[in-house]
C-alpha positions, 0 to 999 in steps of 0.5 A, a space after each residue: 095737110 094732105 099729100 098726093 101719092 099716085 093721085 090719091 090723098 094721103 094724110 101724114 100718118 099714112 105717109 109714114 106707113 107708105 115710107 116704111 113698108 112701100 106703097 103696094 105692100 101695106 094695108 093702111 090703118 082706119 082714120 080712128 086706128 091711132 094705135 096702129 098709127 103709133 106702132 108704124 111711127 115707132 117701127 119707122 123710128 127704130 128702122 132709121 136708128 138701126 140704119 144710122 148705127 150700121 157700118 157703111 164702107 165707101 171708096 173714092 174709086 171703083 177702078 184705081 189706075 193712079 196707084 192708090 185709092 181711099 176707103 172711108 167708113 162710119 158707124 157707131 163703133 169704137 174699134 173698126 177692123 178693115 179686112 181685105 180678101 181677094 174674093 167677095 165671099 171672104 173665105 180668106 182675108 187679111 186684116 189691113 187695120 184696126 183702130 179708131 180712124 174713119 179712113 185709109 189710103 191704100 197703095 202699092 197694090 198689084 193689078 187685080 180685084 180687092 174686096 173690103 169690108 169693115 167689121 166690129 164686134 157685132 156687125 159688118 159693113 157692105 162689101 166694096 170691090 176696088 179693081 186696081 189696073 195700072 197704066 201700061 208701061 208704054 203709057 207711063 213711059 209717055 208721061 215720063 218723057 212729057 215731064 222730062 221735056 217740060 222740065 228741060 224747057 223750064 230749065 232752058 227758060 230759067 238760064 236764059 232769063 238769067 243771063 239776059 238779066 245780068 248782061 
């Protein structure tokens, strides 16, 4: 079976090299060079396995305005350590969590930029930046007033409906 890459016919063994090393960076092996093809498959397999075991950190939001956000992570580790820093270089950091869980909800943070990473005994994850920017006091007051109006109207309708039912 053949595939077409940039208007050229590419066989499966050559496609594995293309996927791993990139189209322009590889010298494809000759058709009869099975040893080189086998090495390419092994290199591709090892790189896929290494990426599967790597620590990965994600956030549900890069801008948190609701007062909370969730961090999720994955990787092959028995114990995960979640670290927080005010700077991306992690010169100083706080350990927020140590354990086996794969997620954490963060709340109660003042406005600012926060940087997070997961570490274990042998590696560390990517760094995730979350900016906390709470709503202004005017905006929060508007929400409070709207909620109070809805509450009072609901209370009035309940009392009126209750009086009509018993009359």
